[in-house]
C-alpha positions as CSV (number, residue, x, y, z in Angstrom):
1,X,0.2,-0.1,0.0
2,X,1.1,3.4,-0.8
3,X,2.1,5.6,2.3
4,X,0.2,8.5,0.9
5,X,-3.0,6.4,0.4
6,X,-2.5,4.9,4.2
7,X,-2.2,8.5,5.6
8,X,-5.2,9.8,3.7
9,X,-7.4,6.9,4.8
10,X,-6.3,7.3,8.5
11,X,-6.9,10.9,8.4
12,X,-10.4,10.9,6.6
13,X,-11.8,7.9,8.4
14,X,-10.7,9.1,12.0
15,X,-12.7,8.1,15.0
16,X,-14.3,11.5,15.5
17,X,-16.1,11.1,12.0
18,X,-18.0,8.0,13.3
19,X,-20.9,10.1,15.1
20,X,-21.4,12.2,12.0
21,X,-21.7,8.9,10.0
22,X,-24.0,7.3,12.5
23,X,-26.4,10.3,12.6
24,X,-26.4,10.5,8.7
25,X,-27.5,6.9,8.7
26,X,-30.2,7.1,11.3
27,X,-31.6,10.5,10.3
28,X,-31.5,9.8,6.4
29,X,-30.8,6.0,5.5
30,X,-33.3,4.7,8.2
31,X,-35.7,7.6,8.7
32,X,-38.5,5.2,10.3
33,X,-36.1,4.8,13.2
34,X,-36.8,8.1,14.5
35,X,-39.5,10.8,15.0
36,X,-37.0,13.7,14.4
37,X,-39.2,16.3,12.2
38,X,-37.7,16.4,8.7
39,X,-37.2,20.0,8.6
40,X,-34.8,20.0,11.5
41,X,-32.8,16.9,10.5
42,X,-30.2,19.0,8.7
43,X,-29.7,21.4,11.8
44,X,-29.5,18.5,14.1
45,X,-26.8,16.6,11.8
46,X,-24.9,20.1,11.6
47,X,-25.0,20.4,15.5
48,X,-23.5,16.8,15.6
49,X,-20.7,17.8,13.2
50,X,-19.9,20.9,15.0
51,X,-20.0,19.2,18.6
52,X,-18.5,15.8,18.0
53,X,-16.2,16.3,15.0
54,X,-14.9,20.0,14.6
55,X,-14.7,21.2,17.9
56,X,-12.9,18.1,19.4
57,X,-10.7,17.8,16.3
58,X,-9.5,21.7,16.8
59,X,-9.0,21.0,20.5
60,X,-6.7,18.0,19.6
61,X,-4.9,20.3,17.2
62,X,-4.7,23.0,19.8
63,X,-2.9,20.6,22.1
64,X,-0.4,19.9,19.4
65,X,0.4,23.6,18.8
66,X,0.5,24.2,22.6
67,X,3.0,21.5,22.6
68,X,0.7,19.4,25.1
69,X,1.1,16.5,22.9
70,X,4.2,16.0,20.7
71,X,2.3,14.6,17.5
72,X,-1.2,14.5,16.1
73,X,-0.3,10.8,15.3
74,X,-0.3,10.2,19.0
75,X,2.1,7.2,18.4
76,X,2.6,6.1,22.1
77,X,0.3,5.1,24.7
78,X,1.1,8.0,27.1
79,X,0.6,10.6,24.2
80,X,-3.1,9.6,24.0
81,X,-3.9,10.2,27.8
82,X,-4.6,14.0,27.5
83,X,-6.5,14.1,24.0
84,X,-8.5,10.9,24.8
85,X,-9.5,12.1,28.2
86,X,-10.4,15.4,27.0
87,X,-12.7,14.2,24.2
88,X,-14.4,11.7,26.6
89,X,-15.2,14.4,28.8
90,X,-16.4,16.7,26.1
91,X,-18.6,14.0,24.6
92,X,-20.1,13.4,28.0
93,X,-20.9,17.2,28.1
94,X,-22.5,17.1,24.5
95,X,-24.6,14.0,25.3
96,X,-26.0,15.9,28.3
97,X,-26.8,18.8,26.3
98,X,-28.7,16.8,23.7
99,X,-30.5,15.1,26.5
100,X,-31.6,18.4,28.1
101,X,-32.2,20.4,24.8
102,X,-32.5,18.2,21.7
103,X,-34.4,14.9,23.0
104,X,-36.6,14.9,20.0
105,X,-36.4,11.0,19.9
106,X,-35.0,8.4,22.5
107,X,-32.8,7.0,19.8
108,X,-30.9,10.0,19.2
109,X,-30.0,10.4,22.8
110,X,-29.3,6.6,23.0
111,X,-27.1,6.6,20.0
112,X,-24.9,9.5,21.7
113,X,-25.0,7.7,25.0
114,X,-23.7,4.5,23.3
115,X,-20.8,6.4,21.3
116,X,-19.8,8.2,24.4
117,X,-19.7,5.1,26.3
118,X,-17.4,3.5,23.6
119,X,-15.2,6.4,23.7
120,X,-14.9,6.3,27.5
121,X,-14.2,2.7,27.5
122,X,-11.5,3.3,24.9
123,X,-9.9,5.8,27.0
124,X,-9.8,3.6,30.1
125,X,-8.1,0.8,28.0
126,X,-5.8,3.2,26.8
127,X,-4.1,3.8,30.1
128,X,-3.3,0.1,29.8
129,X,-2.9,-0.7,26.1
130,X,-2.9,1.3,23.0
131,X,-5.7,-0.3,21.0
132,X,-7.0,1.0,17.7
133,X,-9.4,4.0,17.9
134,X,-10.1,3.9,14.2
135,X,-11.1,0.4,14.3
136,X,-13.2,1.0,17.6
137,X,-15.3,3.6,15.6
138,X,-15.7,2.1,12.3
139,X,-16.7,-1.4,13.9
140,X,-19.2,0.4,16.1
141,X,-20.7,2.0,13.0
142,X,-20.7,-1.4,11.4
143,X,-22.5,-3.0,14.5
144,X,-25.2,-0.3,14.4
145,X,-26.0,-0.9,10.9
146,X,-26.3,-4.6,11.5
147,X,-29.0,-4.2,14.2
148,X,-30.8,-1.6,12.4
149,X,-31.0,-3.6,9.2
150,X,-32.6,-6.4,11.6
151,X,-34.9,-4.1,13.2
152,X,-35.8,-2.2,9.8
153,X,-35.5,-4.7,7.0
154,X,-37.1,-2.5,4.4
155,X,-33.9,0.0,4.9
156,X,-31.5,-0.7,2.2
157,X,-28.3,-0.8,4.4
158,X,-26.8,-3.9,2.4
159,X,-24.4,-1.7,0.3
160,X,-23.6,0.7,3.2
161,X,-22.4,-2.4,5.2
162,X,-20.4,-3.7,2.5
163,X,-18.6,-0.3,2.2
164,X,-18.2,-0.2,5.9
165,X,-16.6,-3.6,6.1
166,X,-14.3,-2.7,3.1
167,X,-13.2,0.4,4.9
168,X,-12.6,-1.5,8.1
169,X,-10.1,-3.6,6.2
170,X,-8.6,-0.8,4.4
171,X,-8.1,1.2,7.4
172,X,-6.7,-1.6,9.3
173,X,-4.2,-2.3,6.5
174,X,-3.3,1.4,6.7
175,X,-2.6,1.4,10.3
176,X,-0.4,-1.8,10.0
177,X,1.5,-0.1,7.0
178,X,2.1,3.0,9.0
179,X,3.3,0.9,11.9
180,X,0.6,2.5,14.0
181,X,-0.6,-0.6,15.5
182,X,0.1,-4.3,15.7
183,X,-2.6,-6.9,14.7
184,X,-3.7,-7.4,18.2
185,X,-4.4,-4.0,18.8
186,X,-6.5,-3.6,15.7
187,X,-8.3,-6.7,16.7
188,X,-8.9,-5.4,20.2
189,X,-10.2,-2.0,18.9
190,X,-12.5,-3.8,16.5
191,X,-14.0,-6.1,19.3
192,X,-14.3,-3.1,21.5
193,X,-16.4,-0.9,19.1
194,X,-18.4,-3.7,17.8
195,X,-19.1,-5.5,20.8
196,X,-20.2,-2.2,22.7
197,X,-22.4,-0.9,20.1
198,X,-23.9,-4.4,19.0
199,X,-25.0,-5.3,22.5
200,X,-26.3,-1.8,23.3
201,X,-28.4,-1.5,20.1
202,X,-29.5,-5.0,20.2
203,X,-31.0,-4.8,23.6
204,X,-32.5,-1.2,22.9
205,X,-34.1,-2.2,19.7
206,X,-34.7,-5.7,19.5
207,X,-35.1,-7.2,23.1
């Protein structure tokens, strides 16, 4: 694999992108899953993009320029402590805000709670083992797609699931190529994200 391709995949499909993809999935590909009025879906998605992607990403970049972390790649386990903890705290605050102000539908808040829980678990694990945050995020997205496809069989999620599976493989290969992770760390990240989101959504939607 070309190094530029590996870097591009790692940057584009970073973990902070996953909430945006999940809400795009729920609001537009499986609209029957929520009662969110159509006229506010765009505004809600924009708020998700700003609060779960742009602000946390800018915060991490700010840490780099303030030299709180040596690199945006966060190659070592220790380099991840501050940014991962900061993002976890911020996600908890955002989830609480959505619960208080934007609770148009239980699934919306539940989705944020689940993703925030995954991030907190990832952060806790990071203090002991540097597992893949990329695979945690993408596998969580895949798990949510699987459960939604079972709950709402009329939704056309086959191709999105295939694309997500391919992305999991491509991003995992990129992380290996860049020597960012070992195979066991990738597998652990995949299992954490998929397991957390699958169990949560399965019991919420299908039990």
